[in-house]
C-alpha positions in Angstrom: 17.7 9.7 -5.9 21.1 8.3 -4.6 20.3 9.6 -1.0 16.9 8.0 -1.1 18.3 4.7 -2.4 21.0 4.7 0.3 18.4 5.4 3.0 16.2 2.5 1.7 19.1 0.1 1.6 20.0 0.9 5.2 16.4 0.4 6.3 16.0 -2.8 4.4 19.2 -4.2 5.8 18.0 -3.4 9.3 14.7 -5.1 8.7 16.3 -8.2 7.2 18.7 -8.5 10.1 15.8 -8.3 12.6 13.7 -10.7 10.6 16.7 -13.2 10.5 17.1 -12.9 14.2 13.4 -13.6 14.9 13.4 -16.4 12.4 16.3 -18.1 14.0 14.5 -18.1 17.3 10.9 -18.9 16.2 11.5 -21.3 13.3 13.9 -23.8 12.2 16.1 -21.6 10.1 14.6 -22.7 6.8 14.4 -19.2 5.3 16.5 -16.1 5.5 16.2 -12.6 4.2 18.6 -10.5 2.1 18.6 -7.0 0.7 19.4 -6.8 -3.0 19.6 -4.0 -5.4 17.7 -4.1 -8.7 19.3 -3.0 -11.9 16.2 -1.2 -13.1 16.0 2.5 -13.9 16.0 3.8 -11.3 17.6 1.1 -9.2 15.7 0.0 -6.1 16.2 -2.3 -3.2 14.1 -5.4 -2.6 14.0 -8.1 0.1 14.7 -11.5 -1.2 13.3 -14.4 0.8 15.5 -17.4 0.3 14.9 -21.0 1.4 17.8 -23.0 2.7 20.2 -24.0 -0.1 18.1 -22.2 -2.8 19.9 -20.2 -5.4 16.9 -18.1 -6.4 14.6 -16.2 -4.1 11.3 -17.7 -3.2 9.7 -14.3 -2.9 10.8 -10.6 -3.5 9.2 -8.1 -1.2 9.2 -4.3 -1.2 10.4 -2.3 1.8 6.7 -1.7 2.7 5.8 -5.4 2.5 8.8 -6.4 4.6 7.9 -3.8 7.2 4.3 -5.2 7.5 5.6 -8.8 7.6 8.2 -7.9 10.2 5.4 -6.4 12.4 3.7 -9.8 12.3 7.0 -11.6 13.0 7.5 -9.5 16.1 4.0 -10.5 17.3 4.9 -14.2 16.8 8.2 -13.6 18.6 6.4 -12.0 21.6 4.0 -15.0 21.9 6.9 -17.5 21.4 9.0 -15.7 24.1 6.1 -16.0 26.6 4.9 -19.5 25.8 7.6 -21.4 23.9 5.4 -21.8 20.8 3.1 -19.9 18.5 0.6 -20.7 15.8 0.3 -18.8 12.6 -2.7 -18.9 10.3 -1.7 -20.0 6.8 -3.1 -16.7 5.3 -1.4 -14.5 7.9 2.0 -16.2 8.0 4.6 -13.5 7.8 7.3 -15.9 6.5 5.4 -17.0 3.4 3.0 -15.7 0.8 -0.4 -17.3 0.8 -1.1 -19.5 -2.2 -4.1 -18.2 -4.3 -5.8 -21.6 -3.9 -5.7 -21.2 -0.1 -7.2 -17.7 -0.3 -9.9 -18.9 -2.6 -10.8 -21.8 -0.4 -11.0 -19.5 2.7 -13.4 -17.2 0.8 -15.7 -19.9 -0.3 
């Protein structure tokens, strides 16, 4: 278990570092990402999404969730690098979780 946890921590730290770099280029740096260990049994690593000056995370994402979101951040970065701007659909924004009311409204 310890080897697996160490591997996950290293991977999450790399994902957070890349997401923070992309965020600093594509957005006003209003959010950043940190790897944190849980104290559960067994312990695990989560990605904390923190808004500027916030003490508590806005969101906690798993390694898999962060990987999927980072893929979308990379897509945004590619567009931004070519055009100087990008647009993100509210339901597909990799930096935030969609509000249930927004999802409901889209489905109607």
